[in-house]
C-alpha positions in Angstrom: -0.1 -0.1 0.0 1.3 3.4 -0.8 2.7 5.0 2.4 1.4 8.7 1.9 -2.0 6.8 1.6 -1.8 4.6 4.4 -0.6 7.6 6.6 -3.5 9.8 5.6 -6.0 7.0 5.9 -4.6 6.3 9.8 -4.9 10.2 10.4 -8.6 10.2 9.0 -9.7 7.2 11.5 -11.6 7.8 14.6 -9.2 7.0 17.5 -10.5 5.6 20.8 -8.8 8.5 22.8 -10.2 11.2 20.9 -13.6 9.9 21.4 -13.6 8.9 25.0 -12.2 10.3 28.2 -11.8 7.2 30.7 -12.8 7.2 34.3 -12.2 4.6 36.8 -11.0 1.7 35.1 -14.1 0.3 33.1 -16.3 2.9 32.1 -15.9 6.0 29.7 -18.0 8.8 28.8 -18.3 10.6 25.2 -18.6 14.4 24.6 -22.2 14.2 25.2 -21.3 13.0 28.8 -23.1 9.7 28.0 -21.4 6.5 29.8 -20.0 3.7 27.8 -18.6 0.3 28.8 -15.6 -0.9 27.0 -14.9 -4.6 27.0 -11.7 -5.8 26.2 -11.1 -9.2 24.5 -8.5 -11.0 26.2 -5.6 -12.8 24.1 -3.9 -11.7 21.0 -6.4 -11.2 17.9 -9.5 -12.4 17.7 -10.8 -15.8 19.2 -14.0 -17.8 17.8 -15.9 -16.8 20.7 -15.1 -13.0 20.3 -16.0 -13.1 16.3 -19.3 -14.9 17.5 -20.2 -12.3 19.7 -19.3 -9.5 17.4 -21.2 -10.9 14.6 -24.0 -11.8 16.5 -24.4 -8.5 18.3 -24.0 -6.6 14.9 -27.1 -8.1 13.8 -29.3 -8.1 16.9 -31.6 -5.3 17.6 -34.1 -5.5 20.3 -34.8 -3.2 23.4 -33.8 -6.1 25.8 -30.4 -7.3 24.2 -27.4 -5.3 24.8 -26.2 -3.0 21.9 -22.9 -3.1 20.2 -22.0 0.5 19.7 -18.7 0.0 17.9 -15.7 -2.1 17.9 -12.0 -0.9 18.3 -9.1 -2.7 17.0 -5.4 -1.6 18.2 -2.9 -2.4 15.7 0.1 -2.1 17.8 -0.7 -5.0 20.3 -3.8 -6.4 18.1 -6.1 -6.1 20.9 -9.7 -5.7 20.3 -12.4 -3.6 22.3 -16.2 -3.7 22.2 -18.0 -0.6 23.1 -21.5 -0.9 24.8 -24.1 1.3 26.2 -23.3 1.3 30.1 -25.6 -0.1 32.4 -25.5 0.5 35.9 -27.1 -2.5 37.5 -27.1 -6.1 36.8 -28.7 -8.9 38.6 -26.0 -10.3 40.2 -25.3 -7.1 42.4 -29.4 -6.5 42.8 -29.7 -10.0 44.5 -26.6 -9.9 46.4 -28.3 -6.5 47.8 -31.3 -8.4 49.1 -28.9 -11.4 50.2 -27.1 -9.3 52.5 -30.3 -7.6 54.0 -31.1 -11.2 55.0 -27.8 -11.7 56.6 -28.0 -8.4 58.6 -31.2 -9.4 60.1 -32.9 -6.9 58.2 -34.5 -8.9 55.4 -36.0 -7.1 52.3 -37.1 -8.8 49.5 -37.1 -7.9 45.8 -40.5 -6.1 45.1 -43.0 -8.7 43.5 -43.8 -6.0 40.7 -40.0 -5.8 40.1 -39.6 -9.4 39.7 -42.4 -9.9 37.4 -41.2 -6.8 34.9 -37.5 -8.4 35.3 -38.6 -11.8 34.2 -40.7 -10.5 31.5 -38.1 -8.6 30.2 -35.7 -11.3 30.0 -38.3 -13.5 28.3 -38.8 -11.0 25.8 -35.2 -10.9 25.0 -34.7 -14.4 24.9 -37.7 -15.0 22.8 -36.1 -12.4 20.2 -32.9 -14.4 20.1 -34.9 -17.9 19.9 -37.0 -16.5 17.1 -33.9 -15.4 15.0 -32.3 -18.8 16.1 -29.9 -17.9 18.4 -29.4 -19.7 21.8 -27.3 -17.7 24.5 -26.4 -20.4 26.3 -24.7 -18.6 29.4 -27.8 -16.9 30.9 -27.2 -16.3 34.5 -27.4 -13.0 36.6 -24.2 -11.5 36.1 -25.2 -11.5 32.3 -28.5 -9.7 32.8 -28.0 -6.1 33.0 -30.4 -3.2 34.0 -29.9 0.5 32.7 -29.8 3.1 35.4 -30.9 6.9 35.1 -31.8 8.2 31.4 -34.1 7.5 28.8 -33.9 3.4 29.0 -34.1 3.7 33.0 -35.1 0.2 34.4 -34.7 -1.5 30.9 -33.3 -5.2 31.1 -30.2 -6.0 28.8 -29.0 -9.3 28.1 -25.4 -9.2 27.9 -22.4 -11.5 27.2 -23.2 -13.2 23.9 -19.8 -14.8 23.8 -21.2 -18.5 24.4 -24.0 -17.7 22.0 -24.6 -19.9 19.0 -26.9 -20.3 15.7 -28.9 -23.4 15.9 -30.9 -24.8 13.1 -34.0 -27.2 12.6 -33.4 -30.1 12.6 -30.7 -29.7 15.2 -27.0 -30.4 14.7 -25.0 -32.8 16.9 -22.6 -31.2 19.3 -19.5 -32.8 18.1 -17.9 -29.5 16.5 -19.3 -27.2 19.3 -18.0 -26.2 23.0 -18.1 -29.6 25.1 -19.3 -27.7 28.1 -21.2 -24.4 28.4 -23.5 -22.7 30.8 -22.7 -21.9 34.2 -23.0 -24.9 36.4 -25.8 -23.5 38.9 -27.8 -22.6 35.9 -27.1 -25.7 33.5 -30.2 -27.7 32.5 -30.0 -31.6 33.8 -30.3 -32.6 29.9 -26.6 -30.9 29.4 -25.4 -32.3 32.8 -26.5 -35.9 31.2 -24.4 -35.5 28.2 -27.1 -33.9 25.7 -25.9 -34.3 22.0 -28.0 -31.3 20.9 -28.6 -27.5 22.2 -32.2 -26.7 22.4 -34.0 -23.6 23.2 -35.1 -25.3 26.6 -31.6 -25.1 28.1 -32.1 -21.2 27.9 -35.7 -21.6 29.5 -34.1 -23.7 32.3 -31.5 -21.1 33.1 -34.3 -18.2 33.2 -36.1 -20.6 35.7 -33.2 -20.5 37.9 -32.7 -16.8 37.8 -36.5 -16.5 38.5 -36.1 -18.6 41.5 -33.1 -16.7 42.4 -35.0 -13.5 42.2 -38.0 -14.8 44.4 -35.5 -16.1 47.4 -32.6 -14.1 46.9 -30.4 -17.3 46.8 -29.2 -19.7 44.0 -31.6 -22.4 43.8 -29.1 -25.1 42.6 -26.2 -23.8 44.5 -23.4 -26.2 44.6 -19.7 -26.2 45.8 -17.4 -25.2 42.6 -14.2 -26.5 43.4 -15.2 -29.9 42.8 -16.2 -29.3 39.3 -14.3 -30.7 36.5 -15.1 -29.0 33.1 -13.9 -31.8 30.7 -16.9 -34.1 31.3 -20.5 -32.6 31.4 -21.7 -35.1 34.1 -21.5 -33.9 37.4 -22.7 -35.8 40.6 -22.8 -32.9 42.9 -24.6 -30.6 40.7 -27.3 -33.0 39.8 -27.2 -34.0 43.7 -28.2 -30.5 44.4 -31.1 -30.5 41.5 -32.4 -33.7 42.8 -32.3 -32.7 46.5 -34.5 -29.4 45.3 -36.8 -31.0 42.6 -36.7 -34.4 43.4 -35.7 -37.4 41.3 -37.5 -37.1 37.9 -39.9 -40.3 37.4 -40.2 -42.5 34.5 -43.4 -40.9 33.2 -42.1 -37.2 33.6 -39.0 -37.6 31.9 -39.5 -40.9 29.5 -36.4 -39.8 27.2 -34.0 -39.6 30.3 -32.9 -43.4 29.2 -31.8 -42.3 26.5 -29.2 -39.8 27.6 -25.6 -40.8 27.4 -24.8 -40.4 31.1 -28.1 -42.5 32.1 -25.8 -45.2 33.1 -23.9 -43.6 35.2 -27.0 -41.8 36.8 -28.3 -45.3 37.6 -24.8 -46.3 39.1 -24.5 -43.0 41.4 -27.9 -42.2 42.5 -30.9 -44.0 44.3 -34.2 -42.6 43.4 -35.3 -43.0 47.4 -32.6 -40.6 48.5 -35.0 -37.8 47.0 -38.3 -39.1 47.9 -39.1 -36.2 50.3 -37.7 -33.5 47.6 -39.8 -31.3 45.8 -40.0 -27.7 44.1 -43.2 -27.0 46.2 -41.5 -28.0 49.5 -38.4 -26.0 48.6 -40.6 -22.8 47.6 -42.9 -23.1 50.6 -40.0 -22.5 52.8 -39.7 -19.3 50.8 -42.9 -18.4 51.4 -44.1 -18.7 47.8 -47.6 -20.6 47.4 -47.9 -24.1 45.2 -51.3 -22.6 43.8 -49.9 -19.1 42.9 -49.4 -18.4 39.5 -45.8 -17.3 40.2 -45.1 -20.9 41.6 -47.1 -22.4 38.4 -45.0 -20.5 36.0 -41.5 -21.4 37.8 -42.5 -25.0 37.8 -43.1 -24.9 33.8 -39.6 -23.1 33.5 -38.0 -25.7 35.7 -39.7 -28.8 34.0 -37.0 -31.5 33.8 -37.8 -32.9 30.5 -36.6 -30.3 28.1 -39.5 -31.3 25.6 -42.1 -30.5 28.2 -40.5 -27.3 29.1 -42.4 -24.2 28.6 -41.1 -22.0 25.6 -40.2 -18.3 25.7 -43.3 -17.5 23.7 -45.6 -19.6 26.1 -44.3 -18.1 29.1 -45.0 -14.6 27.8 -48.4 -15.2 27.6 -48.7 -17.0 30.9 -51.4 -16.0 33.3 -48.8 -14.6 35.9 -48.2 -11.7 33.9 -52.0 -10.8 33.5 -52.7 -10.4 37.2 -51.5 -7.2 39.2 -49.2 -5.7 39.3 -48.7 -5.8 35.4 -45.0 -5.6 34.1 -43.5 -2.4 33.4 -40.9 -1.0 31.0 -39.0 0.2 33.9 -38.4 -2.4 36.1 -37.5 0.3 39.2 -41.0 1.8 38.8 -42.5 2.7 42.1 -39.4 1.2 43.9 -37.6 3.2 46.7 -34.9 1.0 47.2 -31.3 2.5 46.6 -29.5 -0.2 44.6 -25.8 0.7 44.3 -24.2 0.8 41.4 -22.6 -2.6 40.1 -18.8 -3.2 40.6 -16.6 -5.2 38.5 -15.4 -8.3 40.0 -11.6 -8.7 40.5 -9.3 -11.6 40.8 -9.8 -11.7 44.6 -13.3 -12.1 44.7 -15.2 -15.6 45.2 -17.4 -15.1 42.2 -15.1 -14.4 39.9 -12.9 -17.3 40.9 -16.2 -19.5 40.6 -16.5 -18.1 36.9 -13.2 -19.3 36.0 -13.6 -22.7 37.4 -17.0 -22.7 35.5 -15.7 -21.6 32.2 -12.5 -23.8 32.2 -10.9 -24.3 29.0 -14.4 -23.9 27.3 -14.0 -20.4 25.9 -11.0 -17.7 26.5 -12.0 -15.3 29.7 -13.5 -11.8 28.4 -14.0 -9.1 30.9 -14.1 -5.3 31.2 -10.8 -3.9 31.7 -9.2 -0.3 32.2 -8.5 1.5 28.8 -4.6 1.9 28.0 -3.4 5.6 28.9 -0.1 5.4 27.1 0.8 8.4 24.7 0.6 7.3 21.1 -1.7 4.4 21.8 -3.2 4.0 18.2 -6.4 2.3 18.3 -8.6 2.7 15.4 -12.1 2.3 14.9 -12.9 -0.8 13.2 -15.5 -0.1 10.4 
């Protein structure tokens, strides 16, 4: 390429430092004082996970899916930065706030209207993804953002599409895909039993787990993380936790369980009688959720063991739960006086970040928000 032309082209490109003034280590502002979040893709160059996330986010446009504004490429160190609208809150921190109130002997539940609005918007965003043949595959509270003050106040944004996949009908086998996906606490039982195909039902199960967590302020299928081996989809302790809450699935409730690759291991390691007194009804009753309430009935449909019988996002959006007062609102904070703190970004010393690293293992490169470089002459150009 002609040197003069190359120099002129480089000078005309927008540069990161010309567009944004960085504050703290994770958030920047533009000239209009609007906040943005920068996500650095770790490693040299662009991984398959990063390519997938960028490609999907460029195409997906929905009020409840995080919007990718720009992509920046650093030619000097081959780093890639993704620029998103900044969300002040996420469900991990909102739930943590309420869990802390219980620990401090001043229990404060999430307002029921807020829970309903959060769930409705999550389902709406996932329905859009599923309608466009996209599976998220890593839904969890930390990936559900909520916008702060501004024109989109209280709007849910589904984020972190690094594990997302396009899927086809009929479904393709998983031989060429990541062997283990979805954070363990939110992983559907069919995945733990070695399912050969991903379906929309794995996202629905994860939403059910999030719904239960919003209602109780506790992860419903919490499991010790240090013992998890990511090389094998089967995990005894995680299945034990699911059965301890839900009960062991009866043959009539999940007929195809016998066809699961890990079913022989399940038979060898588990006894149905161990979980004879366990049920979702009993678990939720401990948290003052009545079994005949519409909220419980929807939760039960989301957490159906058999993926073929699990409710779809479209069906869930039409559930009677959303038709009774209070109705869901576009601003999940509407009428809420709770002073939720802005989200903080996890660092290496925090246990939840360590948990995340154990969960992901070697399945994909870690992707996290990091401070923008401040070195003089850092020539990151807008990647058009």
